[in-house]
Structure formats: structure tokens, C-alpha cells
N, C-alpha and C positions, 0 to 999 in steps of 0.2 A: 887482800885478795879481791880482784874485781871480776865482774861478769864479762864474759867474752861477748863481743857483738856477733850477730847472726852472720855478717859478712866474713868475719875472721874464722868463725867455726865452719862455715860453708867452704871457704877456700882450703882450709887445712884438711877437712874431711874429704873433699873432692880430690885433692892431691894424693891422699892415702888410698882412695878408691882406685885411682889410676895405677898405682903400684900393685894393688891387689888384683886388678884386672889383668895386668901384664903377667903376673906370676901364675894366676889361675888359668889364663889362656895358654901359657907355655906348657903347663902340665897337661891340660886337656887335649890340645892339638897333637902333642907328641904321643900321648897315650892312645889317641885315636889311630895313629899311624901303625900301632902295634896290633890292633884287633879291629875287625869289621863287624864284630858281634854287636847287635843292638843292645843286648843286656849289659855288656861291658861298657859300651859307650854311654849308656844311661847312668851307670855307676860313676863313670868318670865325670859326667855332667854334674851329678849330685855332689861329688867331692869338690869340683870346681866352685860350685856355689857356696859350699861350706868354707873354702879358703877365702873367697871374696867376702863372705859374711863375717868371718872371724876378724878381719882387719877392721871392718866398720864397727863390730861389737866392741872391740878393745877401745877404739877412740871415743865412741859415744858413752860407753860405760864409765870411762874415766871422767868425761865431762859431766855426766849425771852426778857422780859422787862429788865432784868439785863444786857443782852448783848447790848440792845439798848443804855443804858447809857454808856457802854464801847466804843461803836462805836462813839457816839456823842463826846467823848473826844479824839478820834483818836487813841485809844489803841487796836483797833480790826477792822478787815475788815468786812464789811456787808456780811452776808451769810444767806439768808433766808432758805436755805436747811439744815441748821444745825440741826433743830429739827427732820426732816425726817431721817437724817443720824444717829442721836442718836437712834431714833425709830427702824431703820434697825438693829442696833447692838443689841438692846433689843429683837428684833424679832427672832434672830438667835437661842438662846437656846430653845425657844418655838417650832420653826420649826424642830429642831433636835429631838424632841420627836417623830416625825413621823417615825424615825428609828425603834421604837418599833412595829409599824404596819407592817413594812417591815419584821421584824423578825417573827411576828405572821403569816404573809402570807406565808413565806418560810418554816415555821415549826421549825425554830431554837429556838424560845422562845414562847411557847404556850400561855403564859399569857400576851403577848405583848400588845394586844388590851385592856385588862383590865387595865394594868398599864398606858397605854396611856390615857384612860378615866379618871383615877384618877388625872393624871398630868394636864389634860385639862378640869377638871370638871366645870370650869366657862363657857365652851362652850358645855356642855354635850348634850343639846337638839339638837344643830346643828350637833354635831358629830354623835349622834344616828340616825339622819335623813338620813345620808349618808353612814356610815360604819356599817354593820351588826356585831353582836357580835358572836364570835365563843366560844361555851361552852367548859369548861375545868373542870377537876376534882377539881381544886383549888376552883372554885365557889361553888361546891356542898359540899365541906368539911369545908369551912369557915362559911357559914351561916350568913354572914354579912348582916344587914338590908340595908346598903348603896348600896349593889350590885344591888338591885332591881331598884334603880334609875340610876345607872351607865351603866347597860348593855343594856337597851332598850328591845324591844320585840322580836327581831329576833335572832334565834339560829342556830348553825351548818351551817352557810353560809360562803362561801369563800370570803375573802376580795379581791377587784379588785384594780388594779393599779390606775385607774382614781379616785377611792374613796380616796386613800391615797393622791393624788395630791390635790383634792378639800379641804380636811380638813387641809392640810398643808397651802394652800392659805388663809385659814381663818385668819391666823396670820398677814396678810398684813394690817389688821386694826390697828396694833400697830404703824407702821411708818406713817400711814395716820393721826391718832389722834395726834401723837407727832408733825408731820410736821405742821398741821393746828394750833395746840395750840401754838407752838413756834412763828409762823407768827402773830397770834393774840396778843401774848404777846409783840412781837417786835413793833407792831403798836399800842399797848395799847388799844386793842379792848377787853373789858371785858364783855362777854355775860352773865356771872353769875350776875354781878352787875346790868346789864340792866334788867334781869328777876326779881331780888329782888326789885329794885327800882320801876318797873312797878307794882308789886304786892302790894307794900306799898301804891302807889298812888290809886290803886283800893280800898284798905281797908279803906283809908281815905275818899273816896267819899261815900262808903257804910255807 
């Protein structure tokens, strides 16, 4: 059993994160189309993050457990920060999408904030809560149903630098989830097993 390189772990985790982003985005955007309630949309956003995080948790927990076995046989040095480091690498492409907001603010690419929302639609409720949408001819000519969910309710507003910083920092959740998941896996702390086992015990008592 050999230690995985950071590059291999990054590429695999990033690929899984894209699948997780697509699934959580699909659930969130479709759910938003059914209700305009801020409370309901907030719950949908939380559920979307849980779906996204569950995929990362599974991958990094497994890697942490695997590395524990390698450490135990003396083929690898103990590094509990490995999960957070992998998460930091995965976070970089997501953070770089904020360049689109900078281009929209400076007027270089008028559709930047729209494309940004599409690429980060798994966080769309949180994004819309901070960054106003600047209307463009692209929106009026496409007539896409999805647009209503992606753009939010504010139009013709100037994006501020602090708003770009805030939504960029949203992605810090990735190394946090990856770091905690890896540590849990390394110490063989399986919270999902605990929840399932507890639910089974309750069902037996009932």
C-alpha cells in the first residue's frame, strides 16, 4: 500500500466535488423554483451544502483511514493537516471563479456575474444574499427559466469589492470539510455509522 501523491488526491477529490456541485445545484435550483420563501430557500441552501459536503467527507474520510494504515506500518509520516491541504488545492479553482465578478465590476465582461452564479449555483442563495445582479441584454434575449433562480431580485446595482471578498471566502468551507473528514478517518471516527446505528436501535425499540 503506497501513499497517494497530493496531485492524485487533488484531482480525484476535485472531480468528485464537481459531481457533488452538479447534484446539489440541481436540487437547490429546482427547489427554489417551487417556493419564493426566504426561509425555505435558506433550508434548501443548507441541504445543498450538506450534499456537497457529504461527498467530500466520504472521500477524505476514506483517505484518512487509508493513510492511518500506511503510517502504522511506517511507510508514511503522520500529517493530520493532509486533508486540509488537499481541500485547499480543491478550493483554488472555485475561488478563481471570483475573477468573473471582478470582470463584471470593471465592465470588461458584462456577463461575469451571471456566469459566476452558474459556476457556483450550489451556493446561489448565499451568493444572491450578498452580490446584487447587474442586468444585461444577455438575460433579456435568452429567456431561460433558470435565470429567474440564478439572478436574485436586485437589478442594475454596482458590485462592491467587499461583496466579492465575502463570496470568495465562502469556499473556505472546502478545506474545513476536507480537513475534519481526514482527521476523523485517520482516527476512525465514523459519524455516519454512529447515526445509522443509533437510528437502527431506535427502530428496534419502537
